[in-house]
C-alpha positions as CSV (number, residue, x, y, z in Angstrom):
1,M,67.7,147.4,94.2
2,S,64.5,148.5,95.5
3,E,62.6,146.6,91.9
4,L,62.8,142.9,91.5
5,T,63.0,142.1,87.9
6,A,64.1,139.3,85.8
7,D,67.4,140.3,85.7
8,T,68.0,141.1,89.6
9,L,70.2,138.0,90.6
10,S,72.0,138.0,86.9
11,N,72.8,141.8,87.5
12,A,73.6,141.3,91.4
13,I,76.0,137.5,90.8
14,P,76.6,137.5,87.5
15,N,78.4,134.2,87.4
16,I,75.2,132.4,87.7
17,A,74.1,131.2,84.6
18,D,71.5,128.9,86.0
19,V,69.2,130.3,88.4
20,S,67.9,126.7,89.4
21,Q,71.4,124.9,89.9
22,V,72.3,127.1,93.0
23,T,70.2,127.0,96.5
24,L,69.0,129.8,98.2
25,E,71.5,129.4,101.1
26,Q,74.2,130.2,98.5
27,I,72.3,132.8,97.1
28,L,72.6,134.2,100.9
29,L,76.2,133.7,101.7
30,L,77.3,135.5,97.6
31,S,75.0,138.4,98.5
32,R,75.5,138.9,101.4
33,H,79.6,138.4,101.0
34,K,78.9,141.3,98.0
35,Y,76.3,143.7,99.4
36,D,74.9,145.1,102.8
37,E,71.8,143.4,104.0
38,K,69.1,145.0,102.8
39,T,70.1,144.6,99.2
40,A,71.5,141.2,99.5
41,Q,67.6,140.3,101.0
42,Q,66.7,141.5,97.5
43,V,68.6,139.1,95.6
44,A,66.8,136.5,97.8
45,R,63.4,137.9,96.8
46,S,63.8,137.8,93.6
47,Y,65.8,134.2,93.8
48,C,62.4,132.9,95.3
49,L,60.1,134.2,92.5
50,Q,62.5,132.8,89.5
51,S,64.1,129.9,90.8
52,S,62.3,126.5,89.6
53,S,63.6,124.2,92.3
54,D,61.1,122.8,93.9
55,D,63.3,122.9,97.1
56,A,64.0,126.9,96.5
57,R,60.3,127.2,96.0
58,K,59.3,125.7,99.2
59,K,61.9,127.4,101.2
60,G,61.7,130.5,99.5
61,M,58.2,130.5,101.2
62,E,59.7,130.2,104.4
63,F,62.3,133.2,103.7
64,L,59.8,135.2,102.5
65,Y,57.1,135.1,105.4
66,V,59.9,135.2,108.5
67,N,61.1,138.8,106.4
68,G,57.6,140.5,106.4
69,Y,57.3,139.4,101.6
70,D,53.6,139.0,102.1
71,N,52.8,140.4,98.5
72,D,55.7,138.5,97.6
73,L,54.6,135.5,99.5
74,Q,51.2,135.4,98.0
75,Q,52.6,135.1,94.6
76,L,54.7,132.1,95.5
77,I,52.0,130.6,97.0
78,N,50.1,130.8,94.2
79,R,52.9,129.8,91.8
80,N,53.1,126.6,94.0
81,K,49.5,125.4,94.1
82,E,50.0,125.1,90.4
83,S,53.1,122.8,90.6
84,E,52.4,119.5,89.5
85,N,55.0,118.5,92.3
86,L,52.4,117.1,95.4
87,S,54.6,117.9,97.6
88,T,55.0,121.5,96.8
89,Q,51.5,122.2,96.3
90,H,50.8,120.8,100.1
91,W,53.7,123.6,101.4
92,A,51.5,125.9,99.4
93,A,48.3,125.0,101.0
94,V,49.9,125.1,104.9
95,Y,51.5,128.8,103.5
96,Q,48.7,129.8,102.1
97,L,46.5,129.3,105.9
98,T,50.2,130.7,107.3
99,L,49.3,133.8,105.9
100,D,45.8,133.9,106.1
101,Q,46.1,133.9,109.8
102,K,48.6,136.6,109.7
103,Q,46.6,139.2,108.1
104,K,43.5,137.9,110.2
105,R,41.3,136.8,107.3
106,Y,39.6,134.4,109.2
107,P,38.5,133.6,112.6
108,P,40.4,132.2,114.7
109,N,37.9,128.9,115.4
110,E,38.2,129.0,111.2
111,I,41.8,129.0,111.5
112,L,42.3,126.2,113.8
113,R,39.4,123.9,111.9
114,R,41.5,124.4,108.8
115,T,44.2,123.3,110.5
116,N,42.8,120.2,111.2
117,R,42.3,119.4,107.5
118,L,45.6,119.4,106.6
119,Q,46.7,116.0,106.1
120,T,50.6,115.0,106.0
121,D,53.8,113.1,107.1
122,E,56.2,116.0,106.1
123,P,58.2,117.2,109.2
124,E,58.7,120.7,108.1
125,L,54.8,120.9,107.5
126,Q,54.2,119.6,110.6
127,S,56.1,121.7,112.9
128,L,54.5,124.5,110.5
129,I,51.1,123.3,111.0
130,E,51.7,123.9,114.7
131,F,53.1,127.0,114.6
132,I,49.7,128.3,113.2
133,K,48.1,126.5,115.9
134,I,50.6,128.4,118.9
135,I,49.9,131.9,117.4
136,V,46.2,131.2,117.5
137,H,46.3,130.0,120.8
138,Y,48.2,133.5,121.5
139,R,46.4,135.5,120.3
140,R,43.2,134.1,122.7
141,N,45.7,134.3,125.7
142,A,46.1,130.9,126.2
143,Y,49.7,130.5,127.2
144,G,49.2,126.9,129.2
145,E,48.8,125.1,125.6
146,F,52.3,126.2,124.7
147,G,53.9,123.5,126.7
148,N,52.3,120.7,124.8
149,F,53.2,122.8,121.9
150,L,57.1,122.9,123.0
151,E,57.1,118.9,123.7
152,K,55.4,118.7,120.2
153,Q,57.6,120.8,118.2
154,Q,61.4,119.3,119.5
155,K,60.4,115.8,118.6
156,L,59.5,117.7,115.1
157,F,62.9,119.1,114.7
158,N,65.0,116.5,115.7
159,K,63.5,114.9,111.7
160,I,63.9,118.3,110.3
161,N,67.4,117.6,108.8
162,D,67.1,120.7,106.7
163,P,69.6,123.5,108.2
164,F,68.2,126.6,106.5
165,L,64.7,125.3,108.1
166,L,65.9,124.4,111.1
167,S,67.6,127.6,111.2
168,S,64.7,129.8,110.8
169,F,62.2,127.6,112.6
170,N,64.4,128.2,115.4
171,I,64.4,131.9,115.6
172,R,60.3,131.5,115.3
173,L,60.2,129.0,118.5
174,Y,62.6,131.4,120.2
175,Q,60.2,134.5,119.5
176,H,57.3,132.8,121.5
177,L,59.3,131.0,123.9
178,F,60.4,135.3,124.7
179,V,56.6,135.4,125.6
180,Y,56.0,132.3,127.2
181,Y,58.6,132.9,129.8
182,L,57.9,136.3,129.9
183,F,54.3,135.6,130.8
184,R,55.2,133.5,133.5
185,N,57.3,135.8,135.2
186,A,61.2,134.6,134.6
187,A,62.3,138.0,132.3
188,I,65.5,136.5,132.8
189,V,65.1,133.7,130.7
190,A,62.4,135.5,128.4
191,R,65.3,137.7,127.5
192,K,68.1,134.9,126.8
193,Y,65.7,134.1,124.0
194,A,64.8,137.5,122.8
195,F,69.1,138.0,122.1
196,Q,68.8,134.8,120.4
197,A,66.4,135.9,117.9
198,L,67.8,139.4,117.8
199,N,71.2,138.2,116.8
200,Q,69.1,136.2,113.9
201,M,66.5,137.8,112.5
202,T,66.7,140.7,109.4
203,N,63.2,141.5,109.6
204,P,62.6,145.0,110.6
205,G,59.1,144.4,111.5
206,T,60.0,141.4,114.4
207,Q,63.0,143.0,114.9
208,I,61.1,146.2,116.3
209,N,58.1,144.2,118.1
210,M,61.4,142.3,120.0
211,H,63.0,145.4,120.9
212,I,59.4,147.1,122.5
213,H,58.6,144.0,124.5
214,L,62.4,143.7,125.8
215,G,61.8,147.4,126.7
216,L,58.5,146.3,128.2
217,S,60.0,143.9,130.4
218,Y,62.6,145.9,132.0
219,V,59.9,147.5,134.2
220,Y,60.5,146.2,138.0
221,D,64.4,146.7,137.0
222,T,66.0,149.4,135.6
223,Y,64.6,152.7,132.5
224,E,67.6,153.1,131.3
225,Q,67.7,149.0,129.5
226,G,64.1,149.4,129.2
227,I,63.9,152.6,127.9
228,Y,67.4,151.7,125.2
229,H,64.9,149.3,123.2
230,L,62.1,151.2,123.1
231,Y,64.5,154.1,121.6
232,K,66.3,151.0,119.1
233,A,62.3,149.9,118.3
234,L,61.1,153.5,117.1
235,E,65.1,153.7,115.1
236,I,64.0,151.2,113.4
237,A,60.3,152.2,112.6
238,R,61.4,155.6,111.5
239,A,64.6,154.1,109.5
240,E,61.9,152.0,107.8
241,K,59.0,153.8,107.5
242,M,56.7,152.0,109.2
243,D,54.8,155.4,110.6
244,K,51.9,152.9,112.3
245,Q,54.6,151.1,114.3
246,A,56.4,154.2,115.4
247,K,53.3,156.3,116.5
248,S,52.2,153.2,119.0
249,I,56.0,153.7,120.2
250,E,56.1,157.3,120.5
251,Q,52.4,157.8,122.2
252,R,52.1,154.3,124.2
253,S,55.1,152.3,124.9
254,I,57.4,155.3,125.5
255,P,55.4,157.2,127.9
256,F,54.4,154.2,129.7
257,L,57.8,153.2,130.8
258,S,58.7,156.7,131.6
259,A,55.4,157.2,133.4
260,H,55.8,154.2,135.4
261,F,59.7,155.4,136.7
262,G,58.6,158.5,137.2
263,R,60.6,160.1,134.4
264,F,57.8,162.5,132.6
265,D,59.3,165.2,132.1
266,D,59.2,166.3,128.4
267,I,56.7,163.4,127.8
268,T,53.5,164.0,126.0
269,T,51.0,161.8,124.2
270,T,47.8,161.6,122.7
271,D,46.9,158.5,124.1
272,K,44.1,159.4,126.9
273,S,45.1,156.0,128.8
274,E,48.8,157.2,129.2
275,Q,47.7,160.9,129.5
276,A,46.0,159.1,132.8
277,H,49.4,157.4,133.5
278,I,51.4,160.4,133.5
279,E,48.9,162.2,135.8
280,L,49.2,159.1,138.2
281,A,53.0,159.2,138.5
282,K,53.2,163.3,139.3
283,G,50.4,162.6,141.7
284,N,47.6,163.8,140.1
285,Y,44.5,161.3,141.0
286,A,42.1,163.1,140.3
287,K,42.9,164.7,137.2
288,A,44.0,160.8,135.9
289,E,40.3,160.0,136.8
290,T,38.5,162.2,134.7
291,I,40.8,162.0,132.1
292,L,39.7,157.7,132.5
293,K,35.9,159.0,132.1
294,D,36.7,159.0,128.7
295,V,38.6,155.6,128.1
296,D,37.2,152.4,127.5
297,I,37.9,150.3,130.2
298,D,38.7,147.2,127.9
299,S,41.9,145.9,129.0
300,P,43.5,144.8,132.5
301,F,46.2,148.0,132.3
302,K,43.6,150.4,132.1
303,L,41.8,148.7,134.7
304,Y,45.5,149.1,136.7
305,Y,45.0,153.6,136.2
306,L,41.7,153.3,137.5
307,G,42.5,151.7,140.5
308,M,45.2,154.1,140.8
309,A,43.5,156.8,140.4
310,K,40.7,155.9,142.8
311,R,43.0,154.6,145.5
312,S,40.3,151.2,144.8
313,K,41.7,148.0,146.2
314,G,38.7,146.8,143.9
315,I,39.4,148.1,141.3
316,L,43.1,146.8,141.2
317,L,42.0,143.4,142.0
318,Q,39.7,143.1,139.1
319,S,42.7,144.1,137.5
320,Y,45.1,141.7,139.1
321,N,42.8,138.7,137.6
322,S,41.9,140.4,134.7
323,F,45.4,140.0,133.7
324,V,46.0,136.3,134.9
325,E,42.4,134.7,134.3
326,K,41.9,136.5,130.7
327,R,45.4,136.6,129.9
328,N,47.8,134.3,131.5
329,D,49.8,137.0,132.4
330,Y,51.6,136.7,135.6
331,F,54.3,139.3,134.7
332,F,52.3,142.2,133.9
333,S,49.8,141.4,136.8
334,R,52.5,142.4,139.3
335,L,51.6,146.0,138.4
336,P,48.2,146.1,139.9
337,L,49.5,143.5,143.1
338,N,52.2,145.9,143.9
339,A,49.7,148.6,143.5
340,L,47.7,147.0,146.3
341,Y,50.5,146.3,148.4
342,K,51.7,150.1,148.4
343,L,48.0,151.0,149.1
344,D,48.1,148.4,152.2
345,M,51.4,149.7,153.5
346,A,49.7,153.3,153.3
C-alpha cells in the first residue's frame, strides 16, 4: 500500500463509513490489528490527509512529522492554514516553523525570532515551540539551555490531556534526554532514554540516528555492544534504501568504533580522517599525519587524530577544550583526555 489514494482507508478498513467519525488513535489501532506496521502507517497517512476533523488535522501533523512524512506534512499544513478554525491555523503556523527548522530553511537566529512571534495559550503548542527552541540550541551546541527546557516541558506536559500527543512528545523528549545525558558523560542514564525511545518510535530515520548514537555511547565500554547498534542502524538504512545514511555508517561510524578498539581487520573507508584513525590504531603515526595533511581540521575529533599522529599534548589539549567549550561535550572530550594520560605514562 505505497500509494495514498482517496480509497485507501475504505479499502483498508471497509467498515468505516465516515472517516471524520473516527480518531487517529482508532485508525492506528484498527490498522495495526489488521496489517503489518508499514501498511498501518500508510493507512494512518491517508487518514491524516483525508479527515475533516479539526482534532485529526492537528494531531495528524504530529504523526506525519515524527514519522518523517515531510511532503505530506507540508500538504496538511497548507490545508490547515486555510481552516476557519483559528486554533487549527495556529497549529499550522507552529508546525510550519517546525518543518522549516528541520529542513534548515532559515538560520537559527531567524528560527528563534519567529518562535518569539508565536503567541498561544494552548499547552500543546507551547510544548511544540519549546521543542523548536531546544533543537536550535542543540544545533548551536548550547546544551546548557536544556535544564530550563526540561523544567518548562514538565509543567506543560502536566497540562496536556491527550494520550496520543503526550506519547509522541515523550518520545521526542527521550531523544533529547539521551543526547543531553550522553554529552554530560552519564552514558548509563542516557541509554535508558534511548531504549525507551526505540521501543516506541516507528520512524526509520530516527531509529537509525538513535542506533548510531547508542553504538558510539559504548566507545569506553565494549566493542561488541557498540558495533551491534551500528550494524542495526546499517540494516535499517539498507532496508529503507536510505543510501546517504548507510554510506555514513559504513564510511565513518563503523570505521571510527573499529579503529578505536583496534578491530580494523577488513575495515576500509573513503573518509580521509577515518583512514588516518585506522593508521593510528595500527601505530602508523607518520602515515596518519600524512593523510591528515589533506584534511580540514575543523572538528575536535580531527584535532584529536592530529594530536595523536603528532604525539602532541598541545593539540590534544586543544581538542579537549574544543569538545568542552564549543560543544559542551564532556563524553567525547574523554578521547583526547585519555590520549593525554597515555602520553604522560609513556
